Phi, psi and omega in degrees: 000320181295324181295323178297316179297319179295322178294322178294315178298312183291329177297316177296319180295316179295320178299316179295318180294326180286327183284332182301308178296328177297318179297313181293321178295318181295323180293320180290328184290329184257007180295137181269132180277102179234103182239049178234153177229124183249130178227168179216154174216106183066241179257016178253128175250134181232142177235138176233149179210164174238006186275341187254062185281338185270131177268146175222120183055038177082358182243146176268346181143187180229157174234147182229137178252112185254133173279175184293341179270355182260142189253334183221172186305318185293335182280341184279176175281111185262140173225155180274139175289141176228158178142205182246184179288347180259339180205131179237150183213158174211154181216152176235135178250166179056046179274130181278168181297139177153183178257131183231161172244129177254128179236133178243124178240123182285168182298331179278003175096354180278148177271120180287328180167167179223135181213141178269145181217143178246123178263120181268154178294142178260121180259142178266154180298143178253138179233129178235142181226142175229142179234138176235135179254139177241177183295337181268008176066039172254143181242142176241131178235137175235143180226136176232147177218153175232144182284149177280151181293143182269347180262106181264342181226148177238072178247174180234177175289150179297149180081021181287343179232154177232150176254111180271134183278176182297322181298323180293315178297319179295315179296320177295320177298320178297316181295318178297314181298319178295320178295317179295315179299316178296320179295315178299317183296315181294315180294323178293320180293321179291329180290332180232082186291343181283346178266148178262000000 
């Protein structure tokens, strides 16, 4: 009887140990390569990357700014990447308020990354003045102003999300089920110490 218990315990341990590398491998296999950083200042959106170091026909690649109604790279506002082998950048000016998708494609045809960005409206300070005249010819003026917001975009660093595959969820489910089963078995065994 003791041999059976040891086999069950070691079997659960071996199953958990075997599932762990599968989980880690599945996560690495579906990781999305996103090596772009999108920033904004007012109505200008800028993207930087380090992935497009190779030049082809004098170009390092292109970047495209897609609005929500555009579906592919060719439909967006395209600009050529410029920079050095260590850092490449592209920028769009006069971008209106809205949510956009930035896609960077290197000269060798690989996609450096895709990132969503929201451009917020930029408000200018408002100044209001009022003047009142009285019989004694004194004037009173008041002025109020408010600062413009400093955050023009609400984007994140590239790679902020991951897509986990079916194998990862299956391996995680097996580990959770094994843990729950082992917990129930141990608690049941402690409740009745006369049973083996």
